[in-house]
N, C-alpha and C positions, 0 to 999 in steps of 0.2 A: 538355041532357046531351046528350054524343056517343053515336052509335048502337053500336051493337056492328060494325056493318060499318067505321067512319070508326073506329074502335076498332084493328082490327084490320087496316087499310090504315095506321092509323102502327105500330102493331109491324111490320110486316112490311119497311116505307122504314125503323125503325130497324139491322133485323136488318141489308140492305142495305149501309148506313153501315158499320158496324159491320166489314160483310166487306169492303167496299171500303177502309177504312183496314189492317187486316188482311192484307190483298192489297198493300197499298202499302209497306207495312213489311216485309214477308217476301220485297221484292226492293227493299231500300235495299242501297245497293255496304257499307254498313257492319259492320263484323263484329257489333259491340258490340251493333246492334239488333237481330239473326237469332237463333233458336234454334240449338241444338247439330242439331237434323234437317233446320231449312230451311238451317244450311253446309252440313251433309254432302251434301245434296240439289243446291246449285249445284256443291261442287267436283265432285262425279258427272257433271254435266251439260258440265262442261268449264269453269268459272271456277277455274283452277288458278294466277293469278295473283296476287299481293295484296301492296298497298303497305303499308309499318310509315313512318308519319309520328314524325321525331322532332322535338319542341317545342324546350320548355326554358321557367323560368319566372324570368324578370329585370326588373330594372327597366325603364322607359323614356321616361324622363322623367316628370313631375308631367301630362302630356297621356295617357299610354299606360298603359291597365290590364298587371300583369305577368304574364296570361296569353298576350298574342299572340301567340308564335312557337306556342303549341298551337292558338291559336286558329285561324291562318292555314295551322298545317299541315294541320291539320283539312279546313278548306275546302275547300283546293288539291286534295289527297289526293284529296279526295269527287269533286271536278271532272274529274281525271286519271283516273279509276276510269271516271270517266260516259263520259266522249268516247273512251277505247278499248273498254268494252266489257268484258262476264264476266271485270272486274276488283274484287278489292272489296279495304277498306281495315281495316288493326288499327287497335287504338284509340294514341291518339299518347302517345308518349312526353316524359315532360313533366320527368324529374328528368337533367339535364344537367352536365357540367365546367362549372362557373361563374368557378374561379378559387379562392381559398387563402380558407378560413374564418377563421384563427386565425392570422395579421393576414390581416382582410380585405383583399382585393385586389380589384381592376376593380369589376365591377357589386354583388360582396357588401359594398360600400362603402355601399348603399344596401338598407333593409329590403324583406322581402319576396324577394328574392332567394333560389333554391335551388340550391345548389351537392352535387355529389356527386364522388369521387374518378373520374378515366377510368377503371382498373382495372372497379369498380363499374359505373360507363354501359358500357361492352365489352359486359359480362359478360349485361346486361342485352339488348343486342342479339341477344348469340349465343341465348340461352335462349326469346328471342320466334322467333327463326328456328327454332330446333329443334323450338319448340310448332306453328310457323304449317306445317314440312315433316312432320311427325308426321298432321297433321289431313288431308295430302294436296298441298299445295301443292307445286309445281314449280320456279314462280317467285318468289321474295320480295326483293320491292324495299324498298333503303330510300333516304329522299328527309330531308334536313334544312332546316330555316328556319333555320339558326344557323351562323356561318361557323365559331366556334368546334372545332365536334366533326367537320367535312369527313374528315380523314383517320380519324378512327376507326371511320366509315362503310367504307370502302373497307377497313380493315386486319380488320377482321369479316367481310367480304363473302369476300377472299383465300384465309383459312386455314379460312372453312367450305368454300370450292369445291375445295380444294384432300384437304380430309376428303370431303366428299360427290364427289368426282371420279369413282367408279364407279360413281353412282346418277342418278337424273332431275333431281335438286333444284339446283337453283343461287340462290346470292344477290348480285345486283345491287345496286350503291352504285352512285346514278345522283347524279354532280356537276351537270349540267345543269341540277338542280332550282335549287341555290346559284347557278351562273354565271348562272343567269337573270336572278334579285335583285340580283346584284351587281355584274354588269356589263350585260348587255342592259335592262334599266329604268330602271339610271343613265343610259346613252344616251339611252332614248325620251322622260324626262324633260328631257333637255340641248334635243332636238328641239321641245319643248315650250315653250321660252323660259326654264326654271329655270336659278339661276346652281351650281354645285360648294356655295358656301359654305350654299346654301337645303338642298339636293338629300342632304350631311351622310352620315355615317356610320354612328348610331347616334342613331334617336331624332328625326332632324331629318323634314325636308318627304318625303322617299322613303318613310323606312318611317312615318310616320304615316296615307301616303297611302294606302296597301296597306292599312293596316289599316281605315281607314274603306270602302272597296273592298268588303272581306270581312265586317269582323268591326264597324263602328258604334260598336257598344255600348261600345265598347271604349275607345273616344277623349272626353276631354274638350273637347268644342268650347271653351266656355269658357275655355279655357288658352290655345286657337290664336288666339282674337280680344280679350282683355282689354289689348293692345299690347305686354305684355311681353318684351320677347327671352330666350329661354330660353338656358343654357349649359352649360359640363363641370361645374358647380357644381350643376347642375339634373338630371344623369345624360344630357344632352343635347348630340348631335356634329352641329351643322348650325340650320336654322333651319326649325320646321315650321309656321310662321304662314299661309303661301300654301295648306296640304296641302288636299286635297278626295280624294274618291272615284273623280270622274271623271280625277283622274290617277293615280291607284291604277290606274283599270282597264287600262291599259295595262300594267304589269307581271302584274299578271294571265290577260292574256290572252296574252302572251309566256312566263310559267312554265307555264301548262297545253299552251299548245302544243311547245313545246320539249321538256318533261319528257316529253311523250304518244308523241313522234317518239323520241327517245331509248328508250326504255320498250320500245316496240316492235321497235325494232331490234336492240336488247341480249335481245330473249325470242326472235326470230327468227333471231338467229345465233349463238347460246349452243352 
């Protein structure tokens, strides 16, 4: 039977572990993991920049789960915030324009894709920014993991900056994030020896490898190695069969570095 002393020591150890976990959570970069008082204190201490990651819920072939953009935007925003320091991350915006629902067009032809009108999406962005400004943030950074709505990010930032010109708050639509995905990452894959027809434009090797590097649980590896070549009828434009986390890591590194540099520059020169 354990002695009172050993039981007391165990309780102290347990309390210490709980306190350590609480301290780690309270220092999270993710706004949704903080209490309102923790957030208030972080902003008061100088964490006045916040990233609003925008994802999207869409088909990406039979080998990638529907939440690919959301998981990637969350993970990359967290890494970017950590690289910059004193930066927080708002919840991912997962409902974005994906095309006509009736009749279904584009990705809406596949079950699970969710689409909202452009006006509703831009209003969501606008009021997320207004809410964050109200909470004390001075620099609100919009980044998007999907190519279809990049101009909406710019449009909302331009409109709010015009309205807020007399005050300290600014919105930054950082297009370098998606440019790193769409251009720099593709070039890096070519240097690794991958072909254009493999890299693809949607759900191909580039898309699948980047997801493997950031959220491997969303990739169905058996669909990559069963020998079957996927095509447009499957929602795939490219050939993901040689995808790997190692290939995707080149994209992760580029996105984090390029986006961090752009945010640092925008905030310093606003």
